[in-house]
PAZAPA-4460 file (N, C-alpha, C; in steps of 0.05 Angstrom, whole numbers, plus 32768, in hexadecimal, padded with zeros to 4 digits):
% residues 166
    n_x    n_y    n_z   ca_x   ca_y   ca_z    c_x    c_y    c_z   seq   type   mol
   7C95   75C5   8875   7C94   75E0   8881   7CA8   75F2   8873     1      X     A
   7CA0   760A   886C   7CB1   761D   8860   7CC6   7626   8875     2      X     A
   7CDF   7626   886D   7CF4   762E   887F   7CF8   764C   887F     3      X     A
   7CF4   7659   8897   7CF7   7676   8897   7D14   767F   8899     4      X     A
   7D27   766C   8897   7D43   7672   8899   7D4A   767E   88B4     5      X     A
   7D3C   7677   88C9   7D43   767F   88E4   7D56   766B   88EF     6      X     A
   7D67   7674   8902   7D7B   7661   890C   7D6F   764B   891E     7      X     A
   7D7A   7633   891A   7D72   761D   892C   7D87   761D   8943     8      X     A
   7D7E   7615   895A   7D90   7614   8971   7D97   75F7   8976     9      X     A
   7DB1   75F1   8974   7DBA   75D6   8978   7DD3   75D6   898A    10      X     A
   7DCF   75D9   89A4   7DE6   75DA   89B6   7DF6   75C0   89B6    11      X     A
   7E10   75C2   89B9   7E21   75AA   89BA   7E24   75A2   89D7    12      X     A
   7E1E   7589   89DC   7E21   757E   89F7   7E28   7561   89F6    13      X     A
   7E33   7557   8A0B   7E3D   753B   8A0C   7E26   7527   8A0C    14      X     A
   7E10   752E   8A18   7DF9   751C   8A1A   7DDF   752B   8A17    15      X     A
   7DC9   751D   8A14   7DAF   7529   8A10   7DA7   753A   8A28    16      X     A
   7DAC   7530   8A40   7DA5   753F   8A58   7DB3   755A   8A59    17      X     A
   7DCD   755B   8A52   7DDC   7574   8A51   7DD0   7587   8A3C    18      X     A
   7DC9   757C   8A25   7DBD   758D   8A10   7DA3   7599   8A19    19      X     A
   7D92   7589   8A26   7D79   7593   8A30   7D7D   75A9   8A45    20      X     A
   7D92   75A5   8A55   7D98   75BA   8A6A   7DA0   75D4   8A5C    21      X     A
   7DAF   75D2   8A46   7DB7   75EA   8A38   7D9E   75F8   8A2B    22      X     A
   7D8C   75E8   8A20   7D73   75F4   8A16   7D63   7602   8A2C    23      X     A
   7D62   75F5   8A43   7D54   7601   8A59   7D61   761C   8A61    24      X     A
   7D7C   761D   8A62   7D89   7636   8A68   7D83   764C   8A53    25      X     A
   7D81   7644   8A3A   7D7A   7657   8A25   7D5E   7661   8A2A    26      X     A
   7D4B   764F   8A30   7D2F   7657   8A35   7D2D   766A   8A4C    27      X     A
   7D3B   7665   8A62   7D3A   7676   8A79   7D46   7692   8A73    28      X     A
   7D5D   7692   8A65   7D6A   76AC   8A5F   7D5B   76BC   8A4A    29      X     A
   7D52   76B0   8A35   7D46   76BE   8A1E   7D29   76C4   8A22    30      X     A
   7D1B   76B5   8A34   7CFE   76B9   8A36   7CF5   76BF   8A53    31      X     A
   7CFC   76AE   8A66   7CF2   76B1   8A81   7CFD   76CB   8A8E    32      X     A
   7D17   76CF   8A8B   7D23   76E6   8A98   7D24   76FF   8A86    33      X     A
   7D1A   76FD   8A6E   7D1A   7713   8A5B   7CFE   7721   8A59    34      X     A
   7CFF   7739   8A50   7CE6   7747   8A4A   7CDF   7742   8A2D    35      X     A
   7CCD   772F   8A28   7CC6   7727   8A0D   7CAB   7734   8A06    36      X     A
   7CAB   7740   89EE   7C94   774E   89E3   7C8D   7744   89C7    37      X     A
   7C74   7747   89C0   7C6C   773F   89A4   7C6F   7758   8993    38      X     A
   7C67   7755   8979   7C6B   776B   8965   7C5C   7784   896D    39      X     A
   7C48   7782   897E   7C38   779A   8986   7C41   77A5   89A1    40      X     A
   7C56   779A   89AC   7C60   77A3   89C6   7C53   7797   89DE    41      X     A
   7C41   7783   89DA   7C34   7775   89F0   7C47   7762   89FD    42      X     A
   7C46   7761   8A17   7C58   7750   8A27   7C4F   7733   8A25    43      X     A
   7C63   7721   8A21   7C5E   7704   8A21   7C6F   76F8   8A38    44      X     A
   7C61   76EC   8A4B   7C6E   76E1   8A63   7C75   76C4   8A5F    45      X     A
   7C8D   76BC   8A67   7C96   76A0   8A66   7C9C   7697   8A82    46      X     A
   7C93   7680   8A89   7C98   7674   8AA4   7CAC   765D   8AA2    47      X     A
   7CBE   765B   8AB5   7CD1   7645   8AB5   7CC5   7629   8AB4    48      X     A
   7CB0   7623   8AC3   7CA4   7608   8AC2   7C97   7602   8AA7    49      X     A
   7C92   7616   8A96   7C86   7610   8A7C   7C99   7603   8A69    50      X     A
   7CB3   7603   8A6F   7CC7   75F7   8A5D   7CC0   75DA   8A57    51      X     A
   7CBA   75CA   8A6C   7CB5   75AE   8A68   7C9D   75A9   8A55    52      X     A
   7C88   75B8   8A58   7C71   75B4   8A46   7C76   75BE   8A2A    53      X     A
   7C82   75D6   8A29   7C86   75E3   8A0F   7C98   75D3   89FC    54      X     A
   7CAB   75C5   8A07   7CBF   75B8   89F6   7CBD   7599   89F8    55      X     A
   7CA6   758F   89FF   7CA1   7573   89FF   7C8A   756E   89EA    56      X     A
   7C84   7555   89E5   7C6E   7550   89D2   7C63   7534   89D6    57      X     A
   7C4C   7530   89CA   7C3F   7515   89CB   7C48   7506   89B2    58      X     A
   7C4F   74ED   89B6   7C57   74DD   899F   7C40   74D8   898C    59      X     A
   7C28   74D8   8996   7C10   74D6   8985   7BFC   74EA   898F    60      X     A
   7BFC   7502   8983   7BEC   7518   898D   7BCE   7512   898D    61      X     A
   7BC5   7503   897A   7BA8   74FD   8978   7B9E   74EC   898F    62      X     A
   7BAF   74DA   8998   7BA6   74C7   89AD   7BB1   74CE   89C9    63      X     A
   7BC0   74E4   89CB   7BCE   74EA   89E4   7BBD   74F7   89FA    64      X     A
   7BA6   7503   89F2   7B95   7512   8A05   7BA5   7528   8A12    65      X     A
   7BB8   7534   8A04   7BC7   754A   8A0F   7BDF   7542   8A20    66      X     A
   7BE4   7528   8A23   7BFB   751F   8A34   7C14   751D   8A22    67      X     A
   7C29   752A   8A2B   7C42   7529   8A1C   7C53   7512   8A26    68      X     A
   7C58   74FF   8A15   7C69   74E8   8A1E   7C85   74E9   8A14    69      X     A
   7C8C   74FD   8A03   7CA7   7501   89FA   7CB1   751A   8A09    70      X     A
   7CC3   7516   8A1D   7CCA   752C   8A30   7CD7   7543   8A23    71      X     A
   7CE8   753F   8A0E   7CF5   7555   8A01   7CF3   7551   89E3    72      X     A
   7CE8   7564   89D5   7CE6   7563   89B8   7CFC   7573   89AB    73      X     A
   7D0F   7564   899E   7D25   7572   8990   7D1A   7585   897B    74      X     A
   7D04   757E   896E   7CF9   758F   8959   7CF0   75AA   8964    75      X     A
   7CE4   75A9   897C   7CDC   75C2   8989   7CF4   75D1   8995    76      X     A
   7D06   75C2   89A2   7D1C   75CF   89AF   7D2F   75DD   899B    77      X     A
   7D33   75D2   8984   7D44   75DE   8970   7D39   75FA   8967    78      X     A
   7D20   75FD   896A   7D13   7616   8961   7D0D   7629   8979    79      X     A
   7D1B   7626   898E   7D17   7636   89A7   7D19   7654   89A1    80      X     A
   7D2C   765C   8990   7D2F   7679   8989   7D18   7683   8977    81      X     A
   7D0A   7671   896A   7CF5   7679   8958   7CDE   7686   8966    82      X     A
   7CDB   7681   8980   7CC4   768C   898F   7CC6   76AA   898F    83      X     A
   7CDD   76B5   8996   7CE1   76D2   8996   7CDE   76DE   8979    84      X     A
   7CE9   76D0   8966   7CE6   76D9   894A   7CC9   76DA   8941    85      X     A
   7CBA   76C5   8949   7C9E   76C4   8942   7C8E   76DB   8950    86      X     A
   7C94   76DF   896A   7C87   76F5   8978   7C8D   7710   896D    87      X     A
   7CA6   7714   8963   7CAD   772D   8957   7C9E   7732   893D    88      X     A
   7C97   771C   892F   7C88   771F   8916   7C96   772C   88FF    89      X     A
   7CB0   772D   8900   7CC0   773B   88EB   7CC6   7727   88D4    90      X     A
   7CC0   772F   88BC   7CC7   7720   88A5   7CB7   7707   889F    91      X     A
   7CA0   7705   88AC   7C8F   76ED   88A8   7C71   76F5   88A7    92      X     A
   7C62   76E4   889A   7C45   76E7   889B   7C3B   76D7   88B3    93      X     A
   7C28   76E2   88C2   7C1D   76D3   88D8   7BFF   76D9   88DC    94      X     A
   7BF2   76C6   88E9   7BD6   76C9   88F1   7BD5   76C6   890F    95      X     A
   7BC4   76D7   891C   7BBF   76D3   8938   7BA3   76C8   893A    96      X     A
   7BA1   76B0   8945   7B88   76A1   8946   7B7F   769F   8963    97      X     A
   7B66   76A5   8969   7B5C   76A3   8984   7B4A   768B   8986    98      X     A
   7B4F   767A   899A   7B3E   7664   89A0   7B2D   766B   89B8    99      X     A
   7B14   7662   89B8   7B02   7668   89CF   7AF7   764E   89D9   100      X     A
   7AEB   764F   89F1   7ADD   7638   89FC   7AC5   7643   8A0C   101      X     A
   7AB2   7633   8A12   7A9B   763C   8A22   7AA2   763B   8A40   102      X     A
   7A9A   7650   8A4E   7A9E   7650   8A6B   7A86   7642   8A78   103      X     A
   7A84   7642   8A92   7A6F   7634   8AA1   7A53   763E   8A9B   104      X     A
   7A51   7657   8A91   7A37   7663   8A8A   7A31   7662   8A6C   105      X     A
   7A43   7654   8A5D   7A3E   7650   8A41   7A47   7667   8A2F   106      X     A
   7A56   767A   8A3C   7A61   7691   8A2C   7A7C   7689   8A21   107      X     A
   7A82   7694   8A0A   7A9C   7690   89FE   7AB1   769F   8A0F   108      X     A
   7AC7   7691   8A15   7ADD   769C   8A24   7AF7   7697   8A14   109      X     A
   7B07   76AC   8A12   7B20   76A9   8A03   7B32   7694   8A11   110      X     A
   7B3C   7682   8A02   7B4C   766C   8A0D   7B69   766F   8A07   111      X     A
   7B6F   7671   89ED   7B8B   7672   89E4   7B8E   7684   89CC   112      X     A
   7BA6   768D   89C9   7BAD   769C   89B1   7BC3   768D   89A3   113      X     A
   7BC0   7688   898A   7BD5   767A   897B   7BE0   768C   8965   114      X     A
   7BFA   768E   8964   7C07   769D   894F   7C10   7689   893B   115      X     A
   7C05   7689   8924   7C0B   7676   890F   7C1B   7684   88F9   116      X     A
   7C33   767A   88F5   7C44   7686   88E1   7C41   7678   88C6   117      X     A
   7C47   7687   88B1   7C45   767B   8896   7C57   7663   8892   118      X     A
   7C6A   7660   88A3   7C7C   7648   88A0   7C72   7631   88B2   119      X     A
   7C59   7633   88BB   7C4C   761E   88CB   7C5A   7619   88E6   120      X     A
   7C61   762F   88F2   7C6B   762F   890E   7C57   763D   891F   121      X     A
   7C50   7631   8936   7C3A   763B   8947   7C45   7642   8962   122      X     A
   7C3D   7659   896C   7C43   7661   8988   7C28   7664   8996   123      X     A
   7C26   7656   89AC   7C0C   7656   89BB   7C0F   7667   89D4   124      X     A
   7BFC   7679   89D8   7BFC   768B   89EF   7BE1   768A   89FC   125      X     A
   7BE0   7690   8A16   7BC7   7692   8A24   7BC6   76AE   8A32   126      X     A
   7BAE   76B8   8A35   7BAC   76D2   8A44   7BB7   76CF   8A60   127      X     A
   7BC6   76E2   8A69   7BD1   76E2   8A84   7BBB   76E6   8A98   128      X     A
   7BBC   76D8   8AAE   7BA6   76DC   8AC2   7BA9   76F5   8AD3   129      X     A
   7BAC   770C   8AC5   7BAF   7725   8AD2   7B97   7736   8ACA   130      X     A
   7B83   7739   8ADC   7B69   7746   8AD4   7B6C   7761   8AC8   131      X     A
   7B7F   7772   8AD1   7B80   778D   8AC7   7B94   7790   8AB0   132      X     A
   7BA0   777A   8AA6   7BB2   777C   8A8F   7BAB   7767   8A7A   133      X     A
   7B99   776F   8A68   7B8F   775C   8A54   7BA4   7758   8A3D   134      X     A
   7BB8   7768   8A3C   7BCB   7766   8A25   7BE1   7752   8A2B   135      X     A
   7BE6   774B   8A44   7BFB   7737   8A4A   7BF2   771B   8A43   136      X     A
   7C05   770C   8A37   7C00   76F1   8A30   7C15   76DF   8A3C   137      X     A
   7C0E   76C5   8A40   7C21   76B2   8A4B   7C27   769D   8A36   138      X     A
   7C40   7696   8A34   7C49   7682   8A21   7C41   7666   8A2A   139      X     A
   7C37   7656   8A18   7C2F   763A   8A1E   7C43   7627   8A10   140      X     A
   7C45   762A   89F6   7C56   7618   89E6   7C5B   7624   89CA   141      X     A
   7C6D   7617   89BC   7C72   761F   89A0   7C7B   7605   8991   142      X     A
   7C72   7602   8978   7C79   75EA   896A   7C75   75ED   894C   143      X     A
   7C84   75DE   893C   7C7F   75DD   891F   7C66   75CB   891B   144      X     A
   7C55   75D2   8909   7C3B   75C4   8906   7C37   75BB   88E9   145      X     A
   7C29   75A5   88E6   7C21   759C   88CC   7C09   75AC   88C2   146      X     A
   7C05   75AE   88A8   7BEF   75BE   889D   7BD4   75B3   88A6   147      X     A
   7BD1   7599   88A8   7BB7   758D   88B0   7BB0   7597   88CC   148      X     A
   7BC3   7598   88DE   7BBF   75A2   88F9   7BB6   75BF   88F9   149      X     A
   7BC3   75CF   88E9   7BBC   75EC   88E7   7BA0   75EF   88DD   150      X     A
   7B99   75DF   88C9   7B7D   75E0   88BE   7B69   75DA   88D4   151      X     A
   7B6F   75C7   88E4   7B5C   75BF   88FA   7B5B   75D6   890F   152      X     A
   7B71   75E2   8915   7B71   75F9   8928   7B60   7610   891E   153      X     A
   7B62   7616   8905   7B54   762C   88F9   7B35   7628   88F9   154      X     A
   7B2D   760E   88F7   7B10   7609   88F7   7B02   7611   8911   155      X     A
   7B0F   760F   8927   7B02   7615   8941   7B0B   7630   894C   156      X     A
   7B15   7642   893C   7B20   765B   8947   7B1A   7672   8933   157      X     A
   7B21   768A   893C   7B1D   76A1   892B   7B37   76B0   8928   158      X     A
   7B3D   76BA   8910   7B55   76CA   890B   7B4F   76E6   8915   159      X     A
   7B60   76EF   8928   7B5C   770A   8933   7B70   771E   8928   160      X     A
   7B85   7715   891B   7B98   7727   890F   7BA9   7718   88FA   161      X     A
   7BAF   7726   88E5   7BC1   771C   88D0   7BD7   7730   88CC   162      X     A
   7BF0   7727   88CB   7C06   7739   88C5   7C14   772E   88AC   163      X     A
   7C16   773F   8899   7C23   7737   8880   7C40   7742   887F   164      X     A
   7C52   7732   8877   7C6E   773B   8874   7C70   774F   885F   165      X     A
   7C7E   7764   8864   7C81   777A   8850   7C9A   7778   8841   166      X     A
***
């Protein structure tokens, strides 16, 4: 992965549980309690219970069926500040990819939006369930990704926006 020279977060704590508690405090202060917006001024909502899912991972993604068996991923947690930097879109190339799925009537329905950075870091958002506000998104997770995974994501999705670093 290309290093964007963004800061990694590595709080000092006596034990792993204390370090995870510090990461959780950062998540609550920087995201849940803050007004977070993307590069176009759209609101991105973060929920406190999302912390566990967003910063955990499956030891074998292909066979996990979406179940995360590693409760805290150091690789994801160290990049906790990257989420805001990715959403700001400053100084990086990014693609906004939309995934869809069929609804009960066979119509395509927007499922997720993925912001894929040129350094292979992915931020996953879902449309907020607010009928009269289509611009609000909810944070799901963020993670560094391998190129093969990104290639597979792109096969089943469409690019809706590209931002080139100037």
